[in-house]
FIMAR-686942 format. One line per 4 residues: number of its first residue (from 0); their letters; for each residue x negated, y negated, z negated of C-alpha. Coordinates in steps of 0.02 Angstrom, whole numbers, plus 50000, padded with zeros to 5 digits. Layout:
! residues N
NUM) A) X,Y,Z | ...
! end
This chain:
! residues 342
0) MSYY) 46442,45067,43609 | 46529,45030,43445 | 46679,44912,43456 | 46704,44881,43271
4) SAAG) 46593,44820,43133 | 46575,44907,42966 | 46656,44765,42870 | 46737,44827,42712
8) HGKP) 46624,44980,42706 | 46636,45069,42539 | 46793,44982,42475 | 46938,45091,42418
12) GSGK) 47055,45124,42564 | 46941,45035,42688 | 46905,45197,42784 | 47084,45224,42840
16) RRIR) 47102,45040,42882 | 46946,45045,42994 | 47008,45203,43079 | 47179,45124,43111
20) ELLT) 47090,44972,43186 | 46991,45085,43302 | 47152,45175,43349 | 47225,45010,43416
24) QSDN) 47089,45005,43550 | 47177,45032,43717 | 47087,45194,43765 | 47124,45269,43594
28) RFCA) 47313,45251,43614 | 47314,45410,43717 | 47248,45583,43679 | 47069,45604,43740
32) DCGS) 47106,45778,43808 | 47280,45771,43885 | 47332,45588,43889 | 47483,45604,43773
36) PDPK) 47528,45436,43697 | 47511,45387,43514 | 47385,45516,43448 | 47385,45538,43259
40) WASA) 47237,45656,43241 | 47051,45639,43268 | 46893,45743,43284 | 46778,45652,43164
44) NIGV) 46615,45724,43228 | 46658,45715,43414 | 46733,45541,43395 | 46898,45559,43488
48) FICL) 47081,45534,43446 | 47194,45680,43495 | 47377,45730,43494 | 47458,45864,43386
52) KCCG) 47455,45997,43523 | 47270,45971,43564 | 47235,45959,43377 | 47287,46141,43360
56) VHRS) 47160,46194,43491 | 47023,46090,43409 | 47058,46174,43241 | 47041,46345,43322
60) LGTH) 46863,46301,43378 | 46804,46286,43198 | 46734,46137,43103 | 46559,46172,43168
64) ISKV) 46623,46111,43336 | 46767,45995,43294 | 46811,45928,43122 | 46994,45879,43134
68) LSVT) 47070,45747,43019 | 47239,45662,43014 | 47232,45474,43042 | 47370,45447,42912
72) LDEW) 47368,45597,42794 | 47186,45644,42761 | 47054,45553,42661 | 46904,45498,42766
76) SDEE) 46726,45487,42700 | 46617,45339,42747 | 46509,45455,42853 | 46660,45517,42951
80) VDSM) 46722,45340,42982 | 46549,45280,43033 | 46532,45426,43154 | 46697,45382,43240
84) IEIG) 46654,45197,43253 | 46477,45229,43314 | 46540,45332,43461 | 46659,45193,43507
88) GNAS) 46819,45280,43556 | 46896,45399,43683 | 46830,45311,43838 | 46652,45313,43776
92) ANSI) 46659,45495,43723 | 46747,45553,43882 | 46622,45463,43993 | 46495,45585,43921
96) YEAF) 46593,45745,43883 | 46684,45734,44051 | 46538,45668,44155 | 46533,45816,44275
100) IPDR) 46704,45899,44289 | 46696,46019,44438 | 46833,46026,44570 | 46895,46194,44504
104) FSKP) 46945,46110,44340 | 47098,46003,44317 | 47116,45899,44160 | 47277,45947,44069
108) GPDA) 47420,45823,44059 | 47541,45789,43915 | 47653,45934,43973 | 47513,46061,43987
112) THDQ) 47533,46234,43911 | 47432,46293,43761 | 47326,46405,43874 | 47285,46261,43990
116) RMRF) 47233,46153,43843 | 47131,46294,43768 | 47033,46325,43929 | 46994,46142,43956
120) IRSK) 46951,46096,43776 | 46839,46247,43752 | 46748,46208,43914 | 46732,46024,43866
124) YELQ) 46670,46038,43686 | 46621,46217,43642 | 46540,46268,43806 | 46493,46087,43853
128) EFLK) 46515,46130,44037 | 46548,45950,44090 | 46403,45873,43994 | 46236,45819,44065
132) PSLR) 46122,45970,44031 | 45992,45871,43932 | 46126,45810,43812 | 46200,45979,43765
136) ITST) 46206,46001,43578 | 46173,46161,43484 | 46290,46163,43334 | 46265,46254,43170
140) KVTS) 46415,46303,43065 | 46443,46194,42911 | 46512,46298,42768 | 46601,46239,42612
144) TKSS) 46445,46269,42508 | 46348,46137,42604 | 46301,45984,42504 | 46370,45813,42548
148) SSSS) 46199,45764,42613 | 46202,45911,42734 | 46375,45859,42793 | 46312,45682,42819
152) SYLS) 46165,45747,42920 | 46286,45849,43025 | 46391,45698,43064 | 46242,45586,43096
156) SSLS) 46193,45695,43244 | 46336,45613,43338 | 46339,45618,43526 | 46325,45431,43551
160) KKFI) 46150,45418,43476 | 46087,45568,43573 | 46165,45501,43732 | 46095,45325,43721
164) DSFR) 45924,45378,43654 | 45904,45498,43801 | 45905,45351,43920 | 45790,45239,43817
168) TNPS) 45654,45369,43791 | 45499,45350,43899 | 45520,45484,44034 | 45334,45524,44029
172) SQQP) 45350,45581,43849 | 45492,45702,43885 | 45481,45885,43928 | 45489,45926,44114
176) QLEG) 45666,45894,44173 | 45783,46020,44252 | 45777,46018,44441 | 45918,45913,44512
180) MVEF) 45958,45826,44347 | 46029,45651,44370 | 45967,45508,44262 | 46073,45353,44235
184) IGLL) 46036,45167,44227 | 46198,45107,44150 | 46383,45123,44122 | 46532,45048,44209
188) KVTL) 46678,45005,44098 | 46827,44987,44214 | 46982,44910,44137 | 47129,44963,44244
192) KKGT) 47251,44820,44223 | 47404,44845,44332 | 47474,44899,44498 | 47597,44804,44608
196) NLAV) 47721,44867,44738 | 47651,45043,44741 | 47714,45166,44869 | 47867,45276,44841
200) RDMM) 47827,45462,44839 | 47978,45535,44748 | 48160,45499,44788 | 48155,45314,44743
204) TSDP) 47999,45292,44637 | 47832,45371,44591 | 47734,45430,44438 | 47565,45347,44475
208) YVKL) 47394,45376,44401 | 47223,45314,44458 | 47069,45421,44486 | 46894,45346,44496
212) TLGQ) 46748,45445,44569 | 46563,45402,44568 | 46446,45538,44629 | 46494,45699,44540
216) QSVQ) 46594,45610,44405 | 46781,45582,44404 | 46892,45499,44274 | 47076,45465,44282
220) STVK) 47206,45359,44196 | 47365,45410,44111 | 47521,45440,44214 | 47653,45302,44219
224) KSNL) 47822,45383,44239 | 47944,45311,44368 | 47852,45147,44392 | 47801,45059,44552
228) NPVW) 47731,44910,44456 | 47637,44996,44314 | 47538,44906,44180 | 47396,45014,44112
232) NEEL) 47271,44900,44023 | 47168,45059,44005 | 46979,45078,43998 | 46888,45210,44102
236) MLSV) 46700,45242,44091 | 46578,45300,44225 | 46390,45331,44213 | 46288,45250,44352
240) PHNY) 46140,45347,44425 | 45986,45267,44501 | 46046,45310,44675 | 46224,45250,44658
244) GSVK) 46353,45223,44795 | 46525,45145,44794 | 46659,45195,44670 | 46800,45287,44757
248) LQVF) 46970,45236,44692 | 47125,45342,44727 | 47304,45325,44668 | 47410,45482,44655
252) DYDT) 47590,45523,44617 | 47596,45656,44481 | 47700,45809,44526 | 47738,45946,44402
256) FSAD) 47771,46088,44523 | 47669,46041,44677 | 47508,45955,44728 | 47497,45771,44681
260) DIMG) 47533,45653,44826 | 47408,45520,44877 | 47469,45340,44857 | 47322,45248,44931
264) EAGI) 47135,45228,44907 | 46995,45101,44912 | 46808,45086,44890 | 46731,44975,44757
268) DIQP) 46557,44911,44800 | 46465,44898,44634 | 46299,44841,44706 | 46337,44652,44691
272) LITS) 46382,44676,44507 | 46229,44779,44463 | 46107,44674,44566 | 46171,44513,44486
276) AMAF) 46165,44587,44311 | 45987,44651,44331 | 45928,44486,44403 | 45982,44394,44246
280) GDPE) 45929,44525,44119 | 46003,44509,43944 | 46172,44420,43968 | 46178,44371,43784
284) MFGD) 46040,44245,43819 | 46153,44145,43934 | 46311,44044,43917 | 46467,44078,44018
288) MQIG) 46427,44061,44203 | 46454,44136,44375 | 46305,44241,44431 | 46367,44325,44590
292) KWLK) 46510,44366,44705 | 46577,44512,44808 | 46648,44432,44966 | 46810,44482,45048
296) SHDN) 46789,44549,45225 | 46874,44660,45353 | 46759,44800,45294 | 46826,44807,45115
300) ALIE) 46992,44813,45023 | 46974,44649,44928 | 47125,44534,44923 | 47011,44387,44879
304) DSSI) 46828,44354,44840 | 46777,44440,44678 | 46671,44332,44561 | 46541,44406,44445
308) NIAD) 46523,44312,44282 | 46435,44311,44116 | 46571,44287,43985 | 46543,44303,43798
312) GKVK) 46375,44386,43828 | 46445,44518,43947 | 46433,44540,44135 | 46609,44560,44207
316) QEVK) 46695,44559,44374 | 46879,44534,44415 | 46934,44641,44563 | 47099,44632,44658
320) IKLQ) 47116,44762,44795 | 47244,44811,44926 | 47260,44999,44936 | 47210,45074,45103
324) NVES) 47292,45210,45210 | 47462,45181,45130 | 47614,45075,45167 | 47598,44962,45013
328) GELE) 47514,44936,44846 | 47388,44826,44755 | 47282,44852,44598 | 47198,44733,44477
332) LEVE) 47040,44788,44384 | 46903,44717,44276 | 46731,44797,44291 | 46598,44773,44157
336) WLSL) 46414,44823,44173 | 46330,44902,44021 | 46143,44924,44046 | 46053,45073,43971
340) ES) 45880,45012,44015 | 45774,44941,43875
! end
């Protein structure tokens, strides 16, 4: 799940440079917890970039849960940099830490109060309420008297390894699983590109954001203020269970003092993508080619046929949809399949 190589590892000043490179990734340009733009802080062991307000909450949790560092002011060890890069960024971490957010919880926005941030961040990281049960981590406090090797061991128990390894382990060798636990076959990386001619829900405009739901999981984009033709270029991650259905896409208008207004919806059939990807196996063994297609019909929201391609060793699908149950609006997405099966 890492997006950056370890080039320059060990050179003076290379750590901050590598962190700044990771920060330029589209999903890392917004706080992992509230969506505020231009975060300048990070939790080195969790692997997320966060804003100043959420940083204060993270610090209150203690370093045994979240080790907070400034992207620009603090010195980063090689282990801390490697941990951040291994996890891969905010989208990768949130696809795990926010996998099962219940309806009673609402993710805080940039204007959230300190109490709202505190409740959500504690539930997300300290209590691990939104995490798959088999991935919950028991942390041990790391004191200042710990050796550097102990600190390295602490960081090396990063979530990404535990998460990926849990899928690749032979199920017969595991302990009996909790009743009702969902196992996953892969990840969907959805790049939300842009919206066009979205519906007006305020006086003359709207503050749109997109919510994706698959099974019990929901993820949402950042809010675009006063924009009917928003450009997101934002990555959202969803885990795909064995018995998957369609992805439910909804667009909402963010309201500060009342319930958010719906601005349209659509279903995304992911079966053609997954079936095509599994039929070809490892995409890195093939050159660029089309391997499938989701056809436009009166039963779906497609504007045009959606081709499924292998490109640069990855299975991707371009999707253009017309929002349903609304007067106007279109969205452009790119969906990428990431297999977790060995």
